[in-house]
PAMAR-671798 format. One record per residue (C-alpha): x negated, y negated, z negated; residue in one letter. Coordinates in steps of 0.02 Angstrom, whole numbers, plus 32768, in hexadecimal, padded with zeros to 4 digits. Layout:
N
   east   north     up   aa
      X       Y      Z    A
...
//
This chain:
599
   east   north     up   aa
   8008    8001   7FFE    M
   7FBD    7F4E   801B    L
   7FC8    7F11   7F7B    T
   7FB8    7E4B   7F50    R
   7F16    7E69   7F11    R
   7ED3    7ECA   7FAE    R
   7F03    7E40   801A    F
   7EB2    7DB4   7FBE    L
   7E14    7E23   7FC6    N
   7E2F    7E45   807C    D
   7E44    7D83   80A8    A
   7DB1    7D5A   8049    S
   7D3F    7DC8   80B2    A
   7DA1    7D88   8148    A
   7D6F    7CEB   8109    G
   7CB2    7D02   80F8    L
   7CB0    7D59   8198    L
   7D02    7CC8   81F8    A
   7C90    7C4D   81A3    A
   7C00    7CA1   81F8    T
   7C54    7CA0   82A9    G
   7C79    7D5D   82A2    V
   7D2D    7DA4   8276    L
   7D39    7E69   8288    A
   7DE4    7E9D   82A3    P
   7E46    7EB6   8203    A
   7E4F    7F88   8226    W
   7D86    7F74   8234    A
   7D81    7F2D   8197    R
   7DEB    7FC4   813F    G
   7E8A    7F79   8137    V
   7F09    8000   8168    P
   7F7F    7FFF   8204    A
   8029    803B   81DE    Q
   808A    8094   8269    T
   80F4    801F   82D7    M
   8177    8027   8367    T
   8186    7F70   8386    D
   80E3    7F02   83BA    V
   80C5    7E60   83F8    D
   8018    7E3D   8455    L
   7FE0    7DA1   84A5    T
   7F4C    7D9A   8521    I
   7EE7    7CF2   8510    A
   7E39    7CA8   8520    E
   7DE7    7C96   846E    T
   7D38    7C73   8434    A
   7CCA    7D06   8419    F
   7C1C    7D18   83C1    S
   7B91    7D9E   83D2    A
   7AE4    7D95   839F    N
   7AE9    7CE7   8377    G
   7B30    7CAF   8428    R
   7BD9    7C6C   8442    R
   7C4B    7C7F   84D2    G
   7CF9    7C9C   8519    I
   7D5A    7D47   8502    A
   7DFB    7D82   8553    T
   7E54    7DBB   84B1    T
   7EE9    7E24   847A    I
   7F3F    7DC5   83DB    N
   7E92    7D64   83CF    G
   7E10    7DF3   83AD    G
   7D94    7E5A   840D    V
   7DC8    7EE9   83FA    P
   7E89    7EC7   83F5    G
   7EF2    7F07   8375    P
   7EFD    7FBB   833A    L
   7FA9    8002   836E    L
   7FE6    809A   830B    R
   8079    80EF   8345    F
   80C2    81A4   8313    R
   80EA    8226   838D    E
   81A1    8234   83B5    G
   81C8    8176   839D    D
   8203    80FA   8428    D
   818B    8068   8427    V
   81A2    7FB3   8472    T
   8111    7F4E   8490    L
   8127    7E8B   84CE    R
   8091    7E51   852A    V
   807E    7D92   8545    T
   7FFC    7D43   85BC    N
   7FB3    7CA0   8589    R
   7F34    7CB0   85FC    L
   7F20    7C47   86AF    K
   7F17    7CE7   871D    E
   7F7E    7D8B   8712    D
   7F5C    7E17   8692    T
   7F91    7EB4   8657    S
   7F8A    7F42   85DB    I
   7F72    8004   8614    H
   7F7C    8086   8587    W
   7EF3    80E8   85A5    H
   7F13    81A8   858D    G
   7FC9    8191   8577    I
   8051    81F9   85CB    L
   80E8    8179   85E8    L
   8163    8141   8678    P
   80F9    8115   8714    N
   8141    805F   86FA    G
   80EF    8043   8656    M
   8049    8081   8685    D
   801B    7FD2   86A1    G
   7FA0    7FCB   8749    V
   7FC4    7F2C   87C9    P
   7FE5    7F59   886D    G
   8002    8023   8845    V
   8096    8024   87C5    N
   80B7    7F7B   878C    F
   80A9    7EC2   87BB    D
   802A    7E8C   873D    G
   805A    7E08   86B3    I
   8061    7D49   86FB    K
   8022    7CB3   86A5    P
   80A7    7C8B   8609    G
   8105    7D1F   8637    Q
   8129    7DB6   85B5    T
   8145    7E62   85EB    F
   8195    7EEA   8583    V
   814B    7F95   8577    Y
   81B7    8025   8544    K
   8192    80C9   853C    F
   81B2    8174   84D1    P
   811D    81AF   8470    V
   80FA    8263   84AC    R
   805F    828A   8463    Q
   7FE5    8272   83D7    S
   7F27    8232   83C0    G
   7EA4    81AF   83E5    T
   7EB7    8146   8483    Y
   7E9B    809D   84B3    W
   7EE3    800F   8520    Y
   7E8E    7F99   8591    H
   7EB3    7F1A   861B    S
   7EB6    7F5C   86CE    H
   7EB3    7EB1   8725    S
   7E10    7E69   8775    G
   7D7D    7E6F   86F6    L
   7DDA    7E43   8657    Q
   7DA9    7EDB   8600    E
   7CE4    7EA8   8608    Q
   7D26    7DF7   85AA    L
   7D6C    7E61   851D    G
   7E24    7E95   8552    H
   7E38    7F42   84F4    Y
   7E67    7F8E   8455    G
   7E7B    803C   83EB    P
   7F13    8096   83D8    M
   7F41    8127   8364    I
   7FCB    8197   8378    I
   7FF7    81FB   82D8    D
   8040    82B0   82F6    P
   8103    82C7   82DB    A
   80DB    8351   8266    G
   8045    837A   81F4    E
   7F9D    834E   8237    D
   7F25    83EE   8261    R
   7E95    8387   8236    V
   7E71    8378   8171    A
   7E22    82D1   813C    F
   7E13    8256   80B1    D
   7DFC    81BA   80FF    R
   7DE6    8184   81B8    E
   7D8C    80F9   8216    H
   7DAA    80BC   82C7    V
   7D0D    809A   832C    I
   7D18    8040   83D6    V
   7C72    8033   842E    L
   7C66    7FA5   84BA    S
   7BEF    7F39   8517    D
   7BFD    7E76   851F    W
   7B9D    7E07   8591    T
   7B9E    7D45   859D    F
   7B87    7D4F   8647    E
   7C1F    7D32   86B9    N
   7C58    7DDD   86F3    P
   7C89    7DB2   879C    D
   7BC4    7D64   87A3    R
   7B82    7E12   875F    V
   7BE6    7E68   87F4    F
   7BA0    7DF9   8863    A
   7AE9    7E11   882B    K
   7B12    7ED0   883E    L
   7B57    7EC8   88E6    K
   7AB0    7E61   8918    K
   7A30    7ECF   88BE    D
   7A70    7F70   886A    A
   79CF    7F77   8809    D
   79E3    7EBE   87AC    Y
   79F8    7EFB   8704    Y
   7989    7F7E   870A    N
   78E8    7F54   869B    R
   7896    8004   86AA    S
   7866    8013   8756    K
   77CC    807A   8781    R
   7720    801B   8798    T
   7687    8037   8804    A
   7641    8079   8758    G
   76C3    8103   874C    D
   76A0    8132   87F9    F
   75E3    8150   87DD    L
   75FD    81BB   8747    R
   7684    8227   879B    D
   760B    8241   8830    A
   758D    827C   87AA    R
   75F5    82E4   8751    A
   765C    8336   87EA    N
   75E4    830B   8881    G
   7600    828B   88F7    L
   7652    82F7   898F    G
   76CE    8332   890A    A
   76EE    8270   88C4    T
   76FE    8219   896F    M
   7781    829D   8998    R
   77DB    8287   88FE    E
   77DA    81CA   891A    R
   781E    81E7   89C4    R
   78A3    823E   898A    K
   78E1    81B8   890A    W
   78C4    8132   89A0    A
   793D    8195   8A0B    E
   79C0    8194   896F    M
   79AD    80DF   8964    R
   7989    80E6   88A5    M
   790A    8116   882E    T
   78F3    8194   8793    P
   7913    8104   871F    T
   79C5    80CC   8764    D
   7A24    810B   86D4    I
   7AAA    8077   86C0    A
   7AD5    7FF5   873C    D
   7AEA    7F71   86A9    V
   7A65    7F85   8615    T
   7A34    7F1F   8581    G
   79F8    7E8F   85EC    A
   7A8E    7E40   85DD    T
   7AEF    7EAE   8565    Y
   7B0B    7EA1   84B0    T
   7B51    7F3C   846E    Y
   7BF0    7F42   83F3    L
   7C2B    7FAE   836B    M
   7CD8    7F69   833C    N
   7CC2    7ED3   8396    G
   7C17    7E9D   832F    V
   7B73    7EA7   8362    D
   7AE4    7F19   831A    P
   7AA9    7E96   8298    A
   7B51    7E82   8255    T
   7B54    7F23   81FD    N
   7BFD    7F60   821C    W
   7C2C    7FBE   817F    T
   7CA3    8055   8166    G
   7CC4    8083   80A8    L
   7CD3    813E   8061    F
   7CCC    8185   7FB6    R
   7C4A    820C   7F8B    P
   7CA1    82B0   7FBE    G
   7D1A    8280   8043    E
   7D37    82C1   80E4    R
   7D30    822D   8153    V
   7D82    8237   81FC    R
   7D2E    81C7   8288    L
   7D9C    8195   831A    R
   7D17    8165   839C    I
   7D45    810E   8438    I
   7CD7    80CC   84C2    N
   7D3A    8030   8508    A
   7C92    7FEA   8567    S
   7CA3    7FB3   8616    A
   7C02    8018   864B    M
   7BA4    8063   85D0    T
   7B90    8114   8583    Y
   7B67    8126   84DA    F
   7B10    81AF   847C    D
   7B52    81AE   83C9    V
   7AF4    8202   832C    R
   7AEA    81E9   827B    I
   7A4E    8217   8256    P
   7A36    82A5   81D2    G
   7AFB    82C3   81C8    L
   7B59    833E   8245    P
   7BE5    832A   8291    M
   7C7F    8396   82B0    T
   7CD2    8369   8355    V
   7D92    838C   833E    V
   7DE7    8326   83B9    Q
   7DBB    82F0   847D    A
   7E19    8279   84DA    D
   7EA3    827B   844C    G
   7EBD    832A   8464    I
   7E7E    83A5   83C7    D
   7DFD    8425   83F5    V
   7DB1    84A7   8390    E
   7D34    8472   8311    P
   7C82    8453   8363    V
   7BF7    8421   82EE    E
   7B71    83B2   8349    T
   7AEE    832C   832A    D
   7B14    82BE   83BC    E
   7B8C    829A   8433    I
   7B88    8242   84EC    R
   7C35    81E0   84FC    I
   7C44    81AE   859E    A
   7C98    810B   85BD    V
   7D5C    811F   85A4    A
   7D52    81B0   8539    E
   7D86    81DE   848D    T
   7D3B    8250   8409    Y
   7D75    827E   835A    D
   7D01    82B8   82E8    V
   7D00    82E9   8221    I
   7C65    82B7   81BA    I
   7C3F    82D2   8109    E
   7BB8    825B   80C3    P
   7B3B    8288   8053    T
   7AEF    81E6   801C    G
   7B22    8136   8003    D
   7B05    80F8   80B5    A
   7AF2    813F   8164    H
   7AD3    80E6   8203    T
   7B53    8109   8286    V
   7ADB    8104   8320    F
   7B26    80E4   83D4    A
   7A85    80D4   8448    E
   7A93    80B1   84FD    T
   7A84    8137   8578    M
   79F9    80D8   85D0    D
   79AE    809A   8518    R
   79B5    7FE6   8548    S
   7A22    7FC8   84A1    G
   7A93    800F   8420    F
   7B28    7FE8   83BE    A
   7B23    8015   8303    R
   7B81    7FFE   826A    G
   7B73    8065   81C9    V
   7BE5    80D0   8153    L
   7BCC    80B3   8096    A
   7C09    80BA   7FE9    V
   7C0D    7FF7   7FE2    R
   7BFD    7F5F   8045    N
   7B53    7F10   8059    G
   7AF4    7FB4   806A    L
   7A87    7FDC   8103    V
   7A30    807C   813D    A
   799C    8094   81A7    P
   79B6    8077   8265    T
   796B    80F7   82D6    P
   78F0    80BC   834F    A
   7929    80C8   8409    R
   78F2    8150   8479    R
   7888    8143   8510    A
   78FC    8111   85AE    P
   7914    81B9   85F8    P
   78E9    81D7   86B0    R
   7942    824E   8727    R
   78F8    82DF   8796    D
   7926    831C   882B    M
   7970    83C4   87EC    A
   79E8    8357   877D    S
   7A21    8309   882D    M
   7A54    83A0   8882    G
   79BA    83A2   88E1    H
   7936    8411   8886    G
   78DD    845D   890D    G
   792F    841C   89A1    H
   7907    83B0   8A2E    D
   7989    832D   8A3B    M
   799F    8303   8AEA    A
   79AA    83D0   8B0C    A
   7A35    83DE   8A7B    D
   7A8E    833E   8ADA    A
   7A8D    83A8   8B81    D
   7AA5    8453   8B40    S
   7B4F    84B2   8B57    D
   7B36    84EB   8AB7    A
   7B2D    8445   8A5D    V
   7BDC    8474   8A0D    H
   7C65    84F2   8A10    D
   7D06    8472   89FE    M
   7D2F    83C1   8A10    S
   7DD9    836C   89F9    A
   7DD1    8314   8A9F    A
   7D73    82FE   8B4C    A
   7D4C    8254   8B48    E
   7D27    81FD   8BF5    P
   7C7B    81A9   8C20    A
   7CAE    8108   8BF9    D
   7CE8    812F   8B43    G
   7DA0    8115   8B55    A
   7E06    819A   8AF9    A
   7E77    8202   8B60    D
   7EF0    823B   8AE0    H
   7F55    82AC   8B59    A
   7EB0    830F   8B59    A
   7E8D    830B   8AA0    M
   7EE7    83A7   8A68    G
   7F6F    835F   8A1A    H
   7FF4    83B5   8A7D    D
   7F8A    8460   8A7F    M
   8010    84C5   8A04    G
   7FEF    856D   89BF    A
   7F2B    8590   89E4    A
   7F0F    8640   89A7    G
   7F89    862B   8919    A
   7F41    8663   8874    A
   7E9E    8652   88B8    A
   7EB4    859F   8902    A
   7E3D    85AE   897E    K
   7E13    8503   89CB    P
   7E02    84E1   8A7B    I
   7D50    84AE   8ABA    R
   7D36    8412   8B1C    H
   7CA7    83A5   8B37    D
   7C46    833D   8ABF    H
   7C78    8298   8AAD    P
   7C1B    8213   8AFF    G
   7C14    8160   8B40    G
   7BBB    80BA   8AF1    P
   7BF9    80EF   8A46    G
   7B98    8189   8A3F    V
   7ADE    8166   8A2E    A
   7AAD    8219   89E1    M
   7B09    82C2   89B8    M
   7AE3    8349   8937    A
   7B39    83C1   89BA    G
   7B36    8473   899A    G
   7ABA    845E   8912    A
   7B40    841B   88A1    A
   7B61    8487   8805    Q
   7BBA    84A0   875C    D
   7B5A    8431   86E2    R
   7BD7    8443   8656    L
   7B61    8497   85D4    S
   7AD6    8411   85EE    E
   7AD1    837F   8589    P
   7AAA    8304   85EF    G
   7A12    8291   8631    V
   799C    8268   8599    G
   79F2    82DD   851D    L
   79D0    838D   84DF    G
   7915    8368   84BF    E
   7912    8330   8407    D
   792C    83C3   83A1    G
   79E7    839D   8381    W
   7A83    83E4   83B9    R
   7AEB    8379   8442    V
   7B9E    8395   8468    L
   7BBD    83DB   851B    T
   7C5F    83F8   8581    Y
   7C3F    84AE   8589    A
   7C60    84B5   84C2    Q
   7D08    846D   84C9    L
   7DA6    84DB   84AA    R
   7E5E    84A7   8491    N
   7E9E    84BA   83E8    A
   7F38    84F7   8430    G
   7F5E    8559   84D0    M
   7F85    8536   858A    T
   7FF9    85B2   85E1    H
   8011    8553   8686    A
   7FFF    85CC   872A    P
   7F72    85D5   879E    E
   7F6A    8541   8822    P
   7FB3    8552   88CA    S
   7F2C    84EC   892A    R
   7EA2    848F   8902    A
   7E5A    83E5   8930    L
   7D9A    83AB   8941    E
   7D6A    82FF   8925    L
   7CB5    82B5   893A    H
   7C7E    8220   88CA    L
   7C19    81BA   8945    T
   7BA3    8126   8951    S
   7B30    80BE   89B8    N
   7ACC    8079   8921    M
   7A62    8004   897C    E
   7B06    7FA2   89B5    R
   7B63    7FCD   8908    Y
   7BE7    801B   8962    M
   7C45    8097   8906    W
   7CD9    8111   8942    S
   7D34    81B6   894A    F
   7D04    8220   89EB    D
   7CA0    8188   8A25    G
   7D35    8108   8A34    V
   7D4C    807B   89C7    K
   7DF7    8058   8982    F
   7E18    7FCC   89F1    S
   7DFD    802F   8A8D    D
   7E79    80B7   8A42    V
   7EFC    80D4   8ABC    D
   7F77    812B   8A30    G
   7F84    8189   899B    P
   7F51    823E   8969    I
   7FF7    8296   8962    V
   8026    830E   88CF    F
   80C2    8374   88DF    E
   8123    8354   8848    H
   8112    83F6   87DB    G
   808E    8446   883C    E
   7FF2    848F   87F6    R
   7F4D    8462   8842    L
   7E90    847D   8828    R
   7E34    83D3   8841    L
   7D78    83E9   8866    V
   7D04    8345   8846    L
   7C5D    8358   8894    V
   7BF5    82C1   886F    N
   7B80    829F   8904    D
   7B3F    8200   889C    T
   7AA2    81E7   8835    M
   7AFA    81AE   87AA    M
   7B8C    81F0   8717    E
   7C43    81C0   8737    H
   7CBC    81C4   86BB    P
   7D64    81E8   8739    I
   7E07    81C7   86EB    H
   7EB3    81FC   8727    L
   7F40    8196   86EF    H
   7FE4    81E2   86B5    G
   7FB5    829D   8698    M
   7F2C    8306   8647    F
   7EC1    8374   8695    V
   7E80    8420   865B    E
   7DC5    842A   8665    L
   7D9D    84D1   86AE    D
   7CFD    84FB   863A    N
   7D1F    85B6   8628    G
   7D82    85A3   8594    A
   7E29    85FA   85F6    G
   7EC0    85D6   8596    H
   7E5B    8562   8522    K
   7E2D    84F0   859E    R
   7E1F    8445   855D    P
   7E80    83B8   859B    L
   7E3B    8308   85C5    K
   7E66    826D   8612    H
   7DB8    8230   8631    T
   7D39    82A3   868B    L
   7C7A    8289   8675    N
   7C38    82BC   872C    V
   7B75    82CD   871E    K
   7B0E    82AD   87C3    P
   7B08    834D   8836    G
   7B90    8396   87CB    E
   7C2D    83F5   880E    R
   7CB0    83EE   8793    M
   7D68    8452   879D    S
   7E04    8421   8746    V
   7EBE    845C   8752    L
   7F44    83DD   8754    V
   7FF3    83F6   873A    T
   804F    8364   87A1    A
   80E7    834D   873A    D
   80E0    82A5   872A    E
   8141    823E   87B6    P
   8101    819E   8806    G
   805D    8140   8840    D
   7FC8    815E   87C7    W
   7F23    8103   87CD    A
   7E88    8185   87E8    F
   7DDF    8124   87CD    H
   7D2A    8127   878D    C
   7D43    80D0   86E5    H
   7C9E    8073   86FD    L
   7CED    7FD0   870D    L
   7C78    7F91   8797    Y
   7C85    8030   87F7    H
   7D3F    8025   880B    M
   7D43    7F78   883F    V
   7CBF    7F94   88C3    A
   7D36    8027   88FD    G
   7D2C    80C6   88A0    M
   7DE7    80E2   888B    M
   7E81    812B   88D7    R
   7F37    8132   88B4    V
   7F7B    81E7   8899    V
   8035    81E7   88C6    S
   8097    8276   8869    V
   812B    8297   88EA    R
   81D0    82E6   88C9    K
   822D    8337   8956    D
   8258    82BC   89D6    G
   820B    8222   898C    D
   819E    81B9   8A06    V
   80E2    81B9   89D3    A
   80BE    8105   8993    A
   803E    80B0   89E9    S
   800F    8028   8967    A
   7F64    8019   893C    H
   7F30    7F62   892D    A
   7F14    7F00   8891    G
   7E8E    7F30   8801    H
   7E3A    7FB5   8854    G
   7E25    7F66   8903    A
   7D72    7F3D   8938    D
   7D43    7E91   8915    K
   7CAA    7E8C   8982    S
//
């Protein structure tokens, strides 16, 4: 209960933080959020501080992140969103199952919220777990337009805990996001401060021989990138935040000795993968993307953009650092779990920047030019792409019907090509679900992998009747990102799922970077060998050179966005619309709006 004494204490703490120019949200200061069914949210520009600098953020109810929304499974909720900006805005409820018109993607399933207008979202709450919400308009998400969301189960929570903390990780830049995007279009390596030098070449030549080093350098040049291309946007411009505050501010989550503490970790960043650990303290993963999983004890978790993980910890000391190191090692977000305010714990040293190798790119021992020309470059594709890169959706297999029934054998097509495809993993693409990822697995501690995830419940859906393969494609030199070599603004129609059908979706990452792929409106079942215990995901981290298979039940009619959740990749063209069509419906053609290419 919120007593008068507690209110005064919280108000005093808020005043102290405000006086220093840093005001963490109430929920991040331990003020409990009650379940709600009726909410008012206002989108506006608000002053924001980080690392001693001041700027302007796009905020929800005045904060970065926005307010913690807490619902209960089975309730009906109403959210009135008022736009005080000078431009259109929106809110997408990430991972939430809801009617198509409430999904909040301008140009796909609603018109957006005009300046001065209020849009009313109404939907039944059909699930439980840890989720989040964010803008789907322009680059507002990069400016602070995001917030956490918890849905309590209708019955007893199968996860036992004494206390919980929500941890929202994000990246912040004082640059105008449009300028960041413009810099990337001109030079994709603009923010890469770890490029290889002449000294690196000499060291490699001494270690591996001049010929081998020259061949290795030539292959990287053909791919138009270097082994140090880990992240497009880095600590060169980013400050990394935990619950809206910078590392020096020392966000603190309190606990009492002996408690089981649940951490609800949300990666709400625009472009940053975080490797999360609590040095010396194991974490037990109990939920992934809002869905309960069988407990897995681990020491480190790589959280892709837009993913969420819930973990249980049992603190053993007075203070423990929560350390979220960026995948490229250019920075970190941090906070502390402590028995009282004011305590700190040691901050680990950042690890050396990782380097990619040819094997992890799907090119180990392969000649790239030969791979590209080989008929065996891969055995199935979503589409035969014309030479100019324009999509031919009639040839995409959307109408192929049953292809081998239970086996769901895909139809073989040519590999996507065109100006948006600079290289390809081809037949070398492989299952990487058991691999921790670049820069992980060599420190002597356990790292969570997708192969370890098991649904806490059971799935009994039938086998798919058809298969669809999509390639994640890019031309890094021109900062072009796409599916099957076609950027969103050039797509001539949606990908059509028939309502109620069961299909296998195969994602092949032909690029040299990780991509968090998000399908709106539906969960997918990750085919990781778990059979009827396949984990459900709303966002999939697809590694370079990886072939990943998921099963989809197309049970949510309407048009849904399907995109990479790296914000600048999406606006550069890595997006499609999936249209779940009932018999007799005309497939929608709307695909303009937020995801349209800005180049």
